[in-house]
C-alpha positions in Angstrom: -0.4 -0.1 0.0 1.4 3.3 -0.8 1.4 5.6 2.2 -2.0 7.1 2.9 -0.5 9.6 5.7 -2.7 9.6 8.6 -5.4 7.9 7.1 -5.0 4.9 9.2 -8.5 5.0 10.6 -10.2 5.4 7.9 -7.6 2.4 6.1 -9.1 0.4 8.7 -12.9 2.0 7.9 -12.4 0.3 4.2 -10.9 -2.7 5.0 -13.7 -3.5 7.7 -16.0 -2.3 4.2 -14.2 -4.8 2.4 -14.5 -8.1 4.7 -18.2 -8.5 3.5 -19.8 -7.9 0.2 -22.9 -5.6 -0.1 -23.2 -2.0 0.8 -22.1 1.7 0.1 -18.9 3.0 1.4 -18.5 6.8 0.6 -15.6 8.6 1.3 -16.3 12.6 1.4 -13.4 14.8 1.8 -12.8 18.6 0.2 -10.5 19.1 -2.7 -6.7 18.1 -2.5 -8.1 15.6 0.8 -6.1 12.0 -0.6 -10.4 10.6 -1.1 -9.1 9.7 -4.9 -5.9 8.1 -3.3 -7.5 6.2 -0.8 -10.5 5.1 -3.2 -8.2 3.5 -5.6 -5.8 1.7 -2.6 -9.4 0.5 -1.9 -10.0 -0.8 -5.2 -6.3 -2.9 -5.5 -7.6 -4.3 -1.9 -10.9 -5.0 -3.0 -9.5 -7.0 -6.3 -6.8 -8.8 -4.4 -9.9 -10.4 -1.7 -11.1 -11.2 -5.0 -14.1 -8.5 -6.2 -14.2 -7.7 -9.9 -13.7 -4.3 -9.8 -15.6 -1.9 -12.3 -14.0 1.6 -11.9 -15.7 5.1 -13.5 -15.0 9.0 -13.3 -18.3 9.9 -11.9 -19.1 11.5 -15.2 -18.9 8.0 -17.1 -21.8 6.8 -14.6 -24.7 7.2 -17.1 -22.8 6.4 -20.1 -20.8 3.2 -18.9 -21.4 0.1 -19.9 -19.1 -1.7 -17.7 -20.9 -0.6 -14.8 -24.3 -1.2 -16.4 -23.1 -4.7 -16.8 -21.7 -5.3 -13.4 -25.6 -4.3 -12.0 -26.7 -7.5 -14.6 -23.8 -9.7 -13.1 -24.9 -9.4 -9.9 -29.1 -9.5 -10.2 -28.3 -12.6 -12.8 -25.6 -14.4 -10.9 -25.6 -14.9 -6.8 -22.2 -15.9 -7.0 -21.3 -12.9 -8.9 -19.0 -10.3 -6.7 -18.9 -7.5 -8.4 -17.9 -4.2 -6.7 -18.4 -0.5 -8.3 -16.4 2.3 -8.0 -16.6 6.0 -8.3 -14.5 8.8 -8.3 -15.5 12.1 -8.2 -19.0 10.9 -7.7 -20.3 14.5 -7.3 -19.7 15.2 -10.9 -23.3 14.0 -11.6 -25.6 13.8 -9.1 -28.6 13.0 -10.6 -27.1 10.0 -12.5 -25.4 8.9 -9.5 -29.2 9.2 -7.4 -30.5 6.7 -10.1 -28.1 4.0 -9.4 -28.1 4.1 -5.6 -31.5 2.0 -5.6 -30.3 -0.4 -8.1 -27.2 -1.1 -6.0 -29.0 -1.5 -3.1 -31.8 -4.0 -4.8 -28.7 -6.4 -6.2 -26.6 -6.0 -3.2 -23.7 -5.0 -5.3 -21.0 -3.3 -3.4 -19.9 0.1 -3.8 -17.1 2.9 -3.1 -17.6 6.1 -4.0 -15.2 8.9 -3.6 -16.8 12.3 -3.9 -16.7 16.0 -2.8 -20.3 16.4 -0.8 -20.5 20.2 -0.7 -20.1 19.7 -4.6 -22.9 17.6 -5.1 -25.6 18.8 -3.4 -28.1 18.4 -0.8 -30.2 15.4 -2.4 -26.9 13.3 -2.6 -25.5 14.4 0.6 -29.3 13.0 2.3 -28.9 9.9 0.2 -25.8 8.6 0.9 -26.4 7.8 4.5 -29.3 6.4 3.4 -27.2 3.6 1.4 -24.6 3.2 3.3 -21.8 4.7 5.3 -20.2 7.7 4.8 -16.3 7.9 5.7 -15.3 12.6 6.1 -11.7 13.1 5.4 -10.2 15.8 7.3 -7.0 17.4 7.3 -4.2 15.3 9.0 -2.7 16.1 12.4 0.6 17.5 13.4 2.4 15.0 14.1 1.4 13.3 10.5 2.9 15.9 8.7 6.1 15.6 10.5 5.9 11.8 9.1 5.3 13.3 5.9 8.1 15.5 5.9 10.7 13.1 7.0 10.0 10.8 4.0 9.6 13.1 1.8 13.0 15.2 2.5 15.2 13.0 4.4 15.9 16.0 6.7 14.2 18.3 9.3 12.6 21.3 8.2 13.9 24.6 8.8 12.0 27.4 10.0 10.9 29.3 6.6 10.1 25.7 5.0 8.6 24.3 8.4 6.0 27.9 8.5 5.5 27.3 4.9 4.6 23.4 5.7 2.4 24.7 8.3 0.5 27.3 6.2 -1.3 24.5 4.3 -3.6 23.6 7.1 -2.7 20.0 7.6 -4.1 19.3 4.0 -2.1 16.0 2.4 -2.1 16.8 -1.2 -0.8 20.3 -0.3 2.1 19.6 1.2 3.2 16.8 -0.8 2.4 19.3 -4.1 4.1 21.8 -2.2 7.5 19.7 -1.2 7.7 18.1 -4.8 7.4 21.1 -6.1 9.9 23.1 -4.8 12.3 20.3 -5.2 11.1 20.3 -8.9 12.1 24.0 -9.0 15.6 23.3 -7.0 14.0 25.6 -3.9 15.3 23.1 -1.3 18.8 23.7 0.4 19.9 20.5 2.3 22.8 20.9 4.3 23.6 19.7 7.6 20.1 17.3 8.4 18.4 20.3 7.7 16.0 22.0 4.5 16.3 25.4 4.2 13.7 27.6 1.6 15.0 29.2 -1.1 13.0 32.0 -2.7 9.7 33.2 -1.7 7.1 32.2 -4.6 5.0 29.4 -4.5 6.1 26.3 -6.8 3.8 26.1 -9.9 2.5 22.8 -8.9 0.6 24.3 -6.0 -0.5 27.2 -7.8 -1.6 25.1 -10.6 -3.5 22.8 -8.1 -5.5 25.6 -6.4 -5.6 27.3 -10.3 -7.7 23.8 -10.8 -10.0 24.4 -7.9 -10.9 28.0 -9.0 -11.1 26.9 -12.8 -14.5 24.8 -11.4 -15.8 28.2 -10.0 -18.8 30.2 -12.1 -17.1 33.5 -13.5 -19.4 35.5 -10.8 -17.6 33.1 -7.6 -14.2 33.5 -9.4 -13.9 37.4 -9.4 -15.5 37.1 -5.5 -12.5 34.7 -4.7 -9.6 37.1 -6.2 -11.2 40.4 -4.9 -11.1 38.6 -1.5 -7.7 37.4 -2.0 -6.7 40.8 -2.6 -8.7 42.2 0.8 -6.9 39.5 2.9 -7.2 36.4 4.3 -10.1 37.0 6.2 -12.3 39.1 5.5 -15.6 40.4 5.4 -18.4 39.9 2.6 -19.4 43.8 2.9 -15.5 44.9 2.2 -16.0 42.5 -1.3 -19.5 43.7 -2.2 -18.2 47.1 -2.1 -15.1 46.2 -4.5 -17.1 44.4 -7.0 -20.0 47.4 -7.1 -22.8 44.6 -6.1 -24.7 44.5 -3.3 -23.8 41.7 -0.4 -27.4 40.2 -1.1 -26.7 39.3 -4.9 -22.9 37.8 -4.0 -24.9 35.6 -1.5 -25.3 32.3 -4.3 -21.4 33.2 -5.3 -20.4 32.7 -1.4 -21.9 29.3 -1.4 -20.0 28.3 -4.2 -16.9 29.7 -2.9 -17.9 27.8 0.5 -18.8 24.8 -1.1 -15.6 24.5 -3.3 -13.5 24.5 0.9 -11.3 26.8 -0.5 -13.1 29.3 2.2 -14.7 28.9 5.6 -16.7 30.6 7.4 -15.3 32.3 10.9 -18.2 33.8 13.0 -19.0 37.2 10.9 -15.7 36.7 8.2 -15.0 34.8 5.8 -11.5 33.0 5.6 -9.0 30.9 3.4 -9.0 27.3 4.5 -5.5 27.8 4.5 -2.7 30.4 4.6 -1.1 28.3 1.4 -4.5 28.5 -0.7 -4.5 31.8 -0.2 -1.1 33.1 -0.9 -1.9 30.8 -4.3 -5.3 32.3 -5.6 -3.0 35.8 -5.0 -0.3 34.7 -6.8 -2.2 33.0 -9.5 -3.7 36.8 -10.3 -1.7 38.7 -13.1 0.5 41.2 -11.8 -1.3 43.9 -14.2 -4.7 42.8 -12.8 -3.1 42.3 -8.8 -2.4 45.9 -9.2 -5.6 47.3 -11.0 -7.6 45.5 -8.0 -5.5 47.6 -5.8 -5.8 50.6 -7.2 -9.9 49.7 -7.8 -10.1 49.4 -3.8 -7.8 52.8 -3.1 -9.9 54.7 -5.9 -12.9 53.6 -4.2 -11.7 54.6 -0.8 -10.3 58.0 -2.3 -13.5 58.8 -4.0 -15.7 58.0 -0.8 -13.8 60.8 1.2 -14.1 63.1 -1.3 -17.5 63.1 -2.2 -18.2 63.4 1.3 -16.2 66.4 1.4 -16.7 68.4 -1.3 -14.5 71.6 -2.3 -15.5 75.0 -1.2 -15.6 76.5 -4.4 -17.0 73.0 -6.5 -20.6 74.0 -7.7 -23.4 71.4 -7.3 -23.4 71.1 -11.3 -19.8 70.7 -11.6 -19.5 67.8 -9.2 -22.5 65.9 -11.1 -20.8 66.8 -14.7 -17.6 65.1 -13.1 -19.2 62.3 -11.3 -20.7 60.9 -14.8 -17.4 61.7 -16.6 -16.0 59.2 -13.8 -18.5 56.8 -14.0 -18.0 56.5 -18.0 -14.6 56.1 -18.1 -14.3 53.4 -15.6 -17.1 51.7 -16.9 -14.9 52.4 -20.4 -12.5 50.8 -19.3 -13.8 47.4 -18.4 -13.8 48.2 -14.5 -17.5 48.0 -13.9 -17.7 47.0 -10.2 -15.7 50.7 -9.8 -18.1 52.8 -12.0 -21.1 50.6 -9.9 -19.2 52.3 -6.5 -18.7 55.6 -7.9 -22.2 56.1 -9.5 -23.7 55.0 -6.7 -21.5 56.9 -4.3 -22.0 59.9 -6.5 -26.0 59.7 -6.1 -25.6 59.7 -2.6 -24.8 63.2 -2.8 -27.9 64.2 -4.6 -26.5 65.5 -7.9 -28.4 68.0 -10.0 -31.3 66.7 -11.8 -29.6 66.1 -15.5 -26.5 64.8 -14.1 -28.3 62.5 -11.7 -30.8 60.8 -14.7 -27.8 60.6 -16.8 -25.9 58.4 -13.6 -29.1 56.6 -13.2 -29.0 55.5 -17.0 -25.4 55.1 -17.3 -26.0 53.1 -13.9 -28.5 51.1 -15.8 -26.4 49.9 -18.0 -23.3 48.6 -17.0 -25.5 46.8 -14.3 -27.6 45.3 -17.3 -24.1 44.1 -18.7 -23.4 42.7 -14.9 -26.1 40.6 -15.9 -28.4 42.6 -13.0 -31.3 43.6 -14.9 -33.9 43.8 -12.1 -31.3 46.7 -10.4 -31.0 48.2 -13.8 -34.4 48.3 -14.4 -34.7 50.6 -10.4 -32.2 52.6 -11.8 -34.2 53.4 -15.2 -37.3 54.3 -12.8 -34.9 56.0 -10.8 -34.3 58.8 -13.8 -37.7 58.5 -15.2 -39.0 59.9 -11.8 -36.2 63.2 -12.0 -38.8 65.5 -13.8 -37.5 67.9 -16.5 -35.5 65.4 -17.7 -34.6 66.3 -21.5 -36.7 64.2 -23.6 -34.4 62.0 -25.7 -32.9 61.1 -22.6 -36.2 60.3 -21.0 -36.5 58.1 -23.9 -33.6 56.3 -23.4 -34.0 55.8 -20.1 -37.8 54.3 -21.3 -35.7 52.3 -23.6 -33.5 50.5 -21.1 -36.3 50.2 -18.5 -38.0 47.5 -21.5 -34.9 45.8 -22.2 -34.7 45.5 -18.6 -37.8 43.8 -18.0 -37.3 41.7 -20.7 -34.0 39.9 -19.0 -35.8 39.9 -15.7 -39.3 38.7 -16.1 -39.4 37.4 -19.0 -43.0 37.7 -21.0 -44.8 39.6 -18.3 -42.8 42.7 -20.0 -45.3 42.0 -23.1 -47.3 44.7 -21.8 -45.4 47.0 -20.8 -44.0 46.6 -24.8 -47.4 47.0 -26.2 -48.6 49.8 -24.1 -45.2 52.1 -25.7 -46.4 50.5 -29.1 -50.3 51.6 -28.9 -50.0 54.6 -26.7 -48.9 57.2 -29.4 -47.9 57.2 -33.1 -44.6 55.8 -33.4 -41.4 58.1 -34.5 -38.7 56.2 -35.9 -36.4 58.0 -33.5 -38.1 56.9 -30.3 -35.7 54.7 -28.7 -38.5 53.6 -26.4 -40.1 52.8 -29.6 -38.0 50.8 -31.4 -37.1 48.7 -28.0 -41.0 48.1 -27.4 -40.7 46.8 -31.0 -37.7 44.8 -30.1 -38.9 42.9 -26.8 -42.4 42.3 -28.6 -41.0 40.8 -31.3 -38.8 38.3 -29.3 -42.0 37.8 -27.0 -43.9 37.0 -30.0 -41.2 34.6 -31.3 -41.4 32.5 -28.0 -44.7 32.0 -28.3 -44.4 30.6 -31.6 -46.2 33.5 -34.0 -43.4 33.6 -36.7 -44.9 36.2 -38.7 -45.3 38.7 -35.5 -41.7 38.2 -34.5 -40.6 38.8 -37.6 -42.6 42.1 -39.2 -41.8 43.7 -35.7 -38.5 42.7 -35.6 -37.6 44.1 -39.1 -39.4 47.6 -38.3 -37.2 47.6 -35.3 -33.7 47.4 -37.2 -35.2 49.9 -39.9 -35.8 52.6 -38.0 -33.0 55.2 -36.8 -32.3 56.4 -33.0 -31.9 59.9 -32.0 -28.9 60.3 -29.6 -27.8 60.0 -26.8 -27.6 55.6 -27.2 -26.5 52.5 -24.9 -24.8 49.3 -26.1 -27.7 47.2 -25.3 -29.3 48.8 -28.0 -27.1 46.4 -29.8 -30.6 43.6 -29.0 -32.1 45.5 -31.8 -30.5 43.8 -34.5 -28.6 40.8 -32.5 -32.0 39.5 -31.5 -33.2 39.5 -35.2 -29.8 38.6 -36.7 -30.6 35.5 -34.3 -34.1 34.6 -35.9 -33.0 35.5 -39.6 -30.8 32.6 -38.9 -33.2 30.0 -37.6 -34.9 31.0 -40.6 -31.7 30.0 -42.5 -31.4 33.6 -44.1 -27.8 33.4 -43.1 -26.8 36.5 -45.2 -29.4 38.9 -44.2 -28.2 38.1 -40.4 -24.6 38.3 -41.1 -25.2 42.0 -42.6 -26.7 42.7 -39.5 -24.1 41.9 -37.1 -21.1 42.7 -38.8 -18.8 44.5 -36.9 -18.8 47.7 -38.2 -22.5 49.5 -36.1 -22.4 52.6 -35.0 -21.6 52.2 -31.4 -21.7 55.8 -29.1 -22.2 54.5 -25.9 -19.6 56.0 -23.7 -19.9 54.2 -21.1 -19.9 50.0 -21.8 -18.2 50.7 -25.0 -17.6 47.1 -25.6 -21.3 45.7 -24.8 -22.8 46.0 -28.7 -19.9 45.0 -30.7 -18.7 41.9 -28.1 -22.6 41.0 -28.4 -22.7 41.4 -32.4 -19.3 39.5 -32.4 -20.8 36.1 -30.6 -23.9 36.6 -32.4 -22.2 36.4 -35.6 -20.3 33.4 -34.2 -24.0 31.7 -33.7 -25.2 32.9 -37.1 -21.7 31.1 -38.5 -22.3 27.9 -37.0 -25.8 27.5 -38.2 -24.2 29.0 -41.7 -21.8 25.9 -41.4 -18.8 28.0 -41.5 -17.1 26.5 -38.2 -14.0 27.9 -38.7 -14.8 31.3 -38.9 -17.4 30.2 -36.2 -14.6 29.6 -33.9 -12.7 32.6 -34.4 -15.4 34.9 -33.6 -16.9 33.0 -30.7 -13.1 33.2 -28.8 -12.9 36.8 -29.6 -16.7 37.8 -28.4 -15.9 35.4 -24.9 -12.3 36.8 -24.6 -13.6 40.6 -24.7 -16.9 39.4 -22.7 -14.8 38.3 -19.9 -11.9 40.7 -20.1 -14.4 43.7 -20.1 -17.5 41.9 -17.2 -19.7 41.6 -19.7 -21.3 38.3 -17.9 -24.4 39.1 -19.4 -23.0 38.0 -23.0 -21.0 35.4 -21.9 -23.1 32.1 -21.7 -24.0 32.3 -25.3 -20.9 32.4 -26.1 -20.2 29.0 -24.2 -22.9 27.5 -26.0 -21.4 28.5 -29.5 -18.2 27.4 -28.3 -19.8 24.0 -26.6 -21.7 23.7 -30.1 -18.3 23.9 -32.3 -16.6 21.7 -30.0 -19.3 18.8 -30.4 -19.0 19.0 -34.4 -15.5 18.4 -34.1 -15.6 15.6 -31.9 -14.1 17.3 -28.7 -16.7 15.9 -26.0 -14.5 16.9 -22.7 -14.3 20.8 -24.4 -18.5 20.8 -25.0 -18.3 19.1 -21.5 -16.8 22.1 -20.1 -18.3 25.5 -21.4 -21.9 23.4 -20.8 -20.7 23.0 -17.0 -19.4 26.6 -17.0 -22.8 28.2 -18.8 -24.5 25.8 -16.5 -22.9 27.5 -13.4 -23.7 30.8 -14.6 -27.1 30.3 -14.9 -27.1 28.5 -11.7 -25.2 31.7 -10.1 -28.8 33.7 -10.8 -26.6 35.6 -13.8 -29.0 37.1 -16.7 -28.5 35.8 -19.7 -29.5 36.4 -24.1 -32.6 34.7 -24.0 -31.8 31.0 -25.8 -32.8 28.1 -26.5 -29.6 27.1 -27.4 -29.0 26.7 -23.6 -31.1 23.0 -23.4 -30.2 22.5 -27.1 -26.5 22.0 -26.0 -27.1 20.1 -23.1 -28.9 17.2 -24.9 -26.3 17.0 -28.4 -23.7 16.7 -24.7 -26.2 14.2 -23.1 -26.3 12.1 -26.3 -22.2 12.1 -26.8 -21.7 11.2 -23.2 -24.6 8.6 -22.4 -26.1 8.0 -25.8 -29.9 7.8 -26.9 -30.7 6.5 -24.1 -29.4 9.4 -21.4 -30.4 11.6 -24.6 -34.0 10.4 -24.9 -34.1 10.8 -20.5 -32.8 14.5 -20.8 -35.2 15.3 -23.9 -38.2 14.1 -21.8 -37.6 17.0 -19.0 -37.4 20.0 -21.7 -39.8 19.1 -23.6 -42.7 19.6 -20.0 -41.4 23.0 -20.1 -43.7 24.3 -23.2 -42.1 27.5 -23.6 -38.4 25.9 -23.4 -38.7 23.7 -26.4 -41.3 25.7 -28.1 -38.0 28.3 -28.6 -35.8 25.3 -28.9 -37.5 24.1 -32.0 -37.8 27.0 -33.7 -34.3 28.1 -33.4 -32.8 24.6 -34.1 -34.5 23.2 -37.4 -32.7 19.9 -36.9 -33.5 19.8 -33.6 -36.9 17.6 -33.8 -35.7 15.3 -36.0 -32.8 14.9 -34.0 -34.7 13.9 -30.8 -37.6 11.9 -32.7 -34.2 9.6 -34.0 -32.9 9.8 -30.4 -36.4 8.8 -29.0 -36.9 5.5 -31.8 -33.6 4.3 -30.9 -34.0 4.5 -27.3 -37.5 2.9 -27.9 -39.2 5.6 -26.3 -42.5 6.2 -29.4 -44.5 8.5 -26.8 -41.4 11.0 -26.8 -41.3 10.7 -30.4 -45.5 11.4 -30.8 -44.9 14.1 -28.3 -42.2 15.8 -30.2 -43.7 15.6 -34.0 -46.9 16.4 -31.8 -45.2 19.6 -31.1 -43.2 20.4 -34.0 -46.3 20.5 -36.5 -48.2 22.2 -34.2 -46.3 24.8 -34.9 -45.5 24.3 -38.4 -49.7 24.3 -39.1 -49.4 27.6 -37.0 -47.0 28.9 -39.0 -47.6 28.2 -42.6 -44.5 30.3 -45.3 -41.8 29.2 -42.6 -40.0 26.8 -44.1 -37.7 25.6 -41.4 -40.2 25.0 -39.4 -42.1 22.5 -41.8 -39.1 21.3 -43.1 -38.7 19.8 -39.7 -42.1 18.8 -38.9 -41.8 16.5 -42.3 -38.7 15.1 -41.4 -39.8 14.3 -38.3 -42.8 12.9 -39.4 -41.3 11.1 -42.2 -39.0 8.7 -39.3 -41.7 8.0 -37.2 -43.3 6.2 -40.5 -40.2 5.5 -42.2 -40.9 7.3 -45.1 -38.7 7.3 -47.9 -40.2 9.0 -50.5 -40.8 12.2 -47.7 -37.0 11.8 -46.4 -36.2 12.1 -50.3 -37.5 15.1 -50.4 -36.6 16.7 -47.1 -32.9 16.6 -47.8 -34.0 19.2 -50.6 -35.8 22.2 -48.9 -32.9 21.9 -46.0 -31.0 25.2 -45.6 -29.5 25.0 -42.7 -25.8 22.7 -43.5 -26.1 20.0 -40.6 -30.0 19.5 -40.8 -29.3 18.8 -44.7 -26.3 16.5 -43.5 -28.4 14.7 -40.7 -31.4 14.1 -42.9 -29.2 12.3 -45.6 -27.4 10.1 -42.8 -31.2 9.6 -41.9 -32.3 8.3 -45.3 -29.1 6.8 -45.8 -30.0 4.8 -42.6 -33.3 3.9 -44.6 -32.3 3.0 -47.5 -30.0 0.4 -46.2 -32.4 -0.9 -44.2 -34.7 -1.1 -47.2 -31.6 -3.2 -48.9 -31.1 -0.4 -51.4 -27.3 -0.2 -51.0 -26.3 2.2 -53.8 -28.4 4.6 -52.8 -28.1 4.5 -49.5 -24.2 4.9 -49.7 -24.9 7.7 -52.3 -26.8 9.8 -49.7 -24.8 8.8 -46.6 -21.2 10.0 -48.9 -23.2 13.4 -49.3 -23.4 13.6 -45.6 -19.9 12.9 -44.5 -19.1 16.0 -47.2 -21.6 18.4 -45.7 -20.1 17.6 -42.6 -16.4 18.2 -44.3 -17.7 21.3 -45.9 -18.7 22.7 -42.5 -15.7 21.8 -40.8 -17.4 19.5 -38.6 -14.6 16.7 -38.3 -16.0 15.0 -35.5 -19.5 14.5 -37.3 -17.8 13.3 -40.7 -15.5 10.9 -38.4 -18.0 9.4 -36.8 -20.1 8.6 -40.2 -17.3 7.2 -42.0 -16.9 5.2 -38.9 -20.5 4.3 -39.2 -20.2 3.2 -42.9 -17.0 1.8 -43.3 -15.2 5.1 -45.2 -11.3 6.0 -44.5 -10.8 9.4 -43.7 -10.7 11.2 -47.4 -12.5 8.8 -49.5 -15.6 11.0 -48.7 -13.8 14.1 -50.9 -14.2 12.5 -54.6 -17.2 12.1 -56.5 -20.5 13.7 -57.1 -23.3 13.9 -55.2 -26.9 12.6 -55.7 -27.9 15.2 -58.7 -24.4 15.3 -60.3 -23.7 18.2 -57.3 -19.5 18.4 -56.8 -18.9 17.0 -54.0 -15.0 18.1 -53.0 -14.0 21.1 -51.6 -11.4 23.4 -53.9 -9.2 25.3 -51.6 -6.8 28.0 -53.2 -3.4 27.1 -53.4 -4.0 23.7 -52.3 -4.6 24.7 -48.9 -7.6 22.1 -48.5 -4.8 19.4 -48.5 -2.5 20.9 -46.4 -5.1 22.2 -43.7 -5.9 17.8 -43.4 -2.1 17.5 -42.3 -3.0 19.5 -39.2 -4.4 17.4 -36.3 -7.5 19.0 -34.2 -5.6 20.6 -31.9 -3.3 22.3 -33.9 -5.9 23.8 -36.5 -7.6 25.6 -33.4 -4.0 27.7 -32.8 -3.8 28.1 -35.9 -7.3 29.5 -36.6 -6.5 31.2 -34.2 -2.9 32.5 -35.1 -4.7 33.3 -38.4 -7.2 35.9 -36.9 -4.5 38.0 -35.5 -4.2 36.6 -32.0 -0.9 36.5 -29.9 0.1 34.0 -28.4 -0.7 34.5 -25.1 -4.3 35.6 -26.1 -4.5 32.2 -28.2 -3.5 29.9 -24.5 -5.8 32.1 -22.9 -8.4 31.3 -25.3 -7.8 27.5 -25.1 -6.6 27.0 -21.8 -2.9 25.9 -22.3 0.1 27.7 -21.4 2.2 30.4 -23.9 4.7 27.8 -24.4 2.8 24.6 -25.3 1.4 27.5 -28.1 4.9 27.9 -29.4 5.5 24.6 -29.7 2.6 23.6 -31.3 2.9 26.4 -33.5 6.6 25.3 -34.6 5.1 22.4 -35.3 2.4 24.2 -37.5 5.2 25.5 -39.6 7.0 22.3 -39.9 3.8 20.8 -41.3 2.9 23.7 -43.6 6.5 24.4 -44.9 5.6 27.8 -44.0 7.8 30.1 -41.9 5.7 33.5 -41.0 2.4 34.3 -39.2 1.7 35.9 -42.3 1.9 33.2 -44.2 -0.8 31.2 -41.5 -3.0 33.8 -41.9 -3.6 33.5 -45.4 -3.8 29.9 -45.6 -6.0 30.0 -42.9 -8.4 32.8 -44.9 -8.0 30.1 -47.4 -9.7 28.0 -45.6 -12.6 29.3 -44.5 -13.3 31.1 -48.1 -12.8 27.6 -49.8 -15.7 27.2 -52.7 -17.7 24.2 -52.8 
């Protein structure tokens, strides 16, 4: 047995548990407490005792064939001795909850390792009912001394001893600390004493803590880093002030940070669980960001003092104008928290009516960018309540109130929009009328009234706006672009979101262009231009995160997750889904979209197959508004769901989906994107080859068209028409290849037994050309690159630096540089300019 320092009692409990088959033992501990090591040692001991062990990760529970087989063996063979071991069981709580009664019913021995705080209340309640829970806490000082003696062969000097003590008895932190110091040659061992050289933590420790931080949502990460700058022990009020938040708005993020184990509550204060973890968080913050955070704190303190003691010769009008300028300057630099705090401090000084209205309106826009629409509504109402405000500013505030209401309360904002549209004659320059038309269009779209939605969306994008303007007015164009993309009008959609719109907001200057970039990435994805979509999505995500535009981040994550799934990179897709689900669970506002549920369905299928996808689809279809939005926005969704339901043997689910999409098609005659999806879904249920043949020629969306050809090929093959089946399967492969959906193409090639590259020649049914002609032979060169290399090439070709690419792909700049050298060598080029030219040629390849 490897050294389980300080875990003698826990190891004895494991051995007692293994002495009698049947039952459950859950090893629960915070991150880095040694639970995985203990689980693996237990697995080895179980094998020595004759157990047939199945070891899976938590995210594989639902889709593991080996696990299902072990349970079946226990059911049918009383002599079988299976043992199911699940590491990181908190990753998929619903799958674990479903598994527990089956394990108990068939007397399957089970070992779980998990962080209970991450698993949720239901898991924590269920585990003691089904078995025993073994809690792992910190180890004692005597155990730490033994660890150091074994690892160092010497006694620690005063400096090293203090550093080890700062780990708070966490064995993994201590191990990584000593190992990292030795790797970096930071230990001086002489005369039986190990002394420390340097004062920076080793990379291993910073990387270990960074891995825990990366699991948090964006808001919780922000809270943790701001708190770390304040100190190891801090008051939530101080963090809220620096972030420009109320303490109430941070409660969900606080719960998340506490659940991570990085922070604990002590009386009225919060404190990092270990001084070593606190230092690692501080040292993980880039120096420029650390400096800015410290500067923000100083600015806020100075601003508060200055506002409380205005100079004797400062007029109130001048103070108000200065405050407006300060707020806009802070927000324009992306320091939204400082801008929010400065605006509120300034308003507390009761500036004159004009500047006060400007401050309230600007603050509303900043709060909306920060994902806080309810607070934004309150600020616009304050602005509207001020008498004698200039009419253009009043209309801008009213427009801001409408869009904030839409994000805050959804369809209940419809009455407010209609009241604006019907209360007076429409004037093309009225900001509130334009926004009312846009909000009404969005709500009609969600309700399934597509003609009405398209009419008002088209009208809202035709009207000109008088100044002043705000970033959130881009919602008019980006929401209509998404609708145009959903119905297959890709060129018109892309025209609306090209990055050349009028951006005159002096506060959130990055808001409108970032929203357009992210929506353009979505449009390009639906149009089948995945390489361009990847570049746009990464650029939009980077700016949204850097500038604090939390409202936009989740939609960018759905685009990146979709692209990853099309490429066959399921782990990357799962990470993007985890991040945006964390944002949604954190209560932040988001751009309304059916993509959140849709991408999760695609991921469920990729991880667990049709059974898991169907299980999730049943829950999604029960939400009428959500299901309708998803079926409208993704024309291939209905047949895809039907296909998965039929494969899983769930004809009832297939019928529900067909009924829903056919009702949409009947209510919206003339919308081919809906009617073709309905016809496709019905054809699958009825196995109608002729109907499917008609469908494949009607789709405008490449991904849906490829799926229709694949469905037809399968049906023809089952009917014995091998030659026609092969032709349509090859056409589907070629469509996937032209899109850049390498994962989809590879999956289908494996299914039909076609080697890579074999689908590039020949002609499609009907004589359509089937190869991609890339200028300068770029297509052949492009195929020499691996998928990670292509991702790096696309981003470098778009003009990003190695450091920016590293940030987007969660790599180090050194790793990016290494891959870039390999890319240059494979492509026979020597400069980034040549790479940009090749990437451009690949993206604009003609069919």
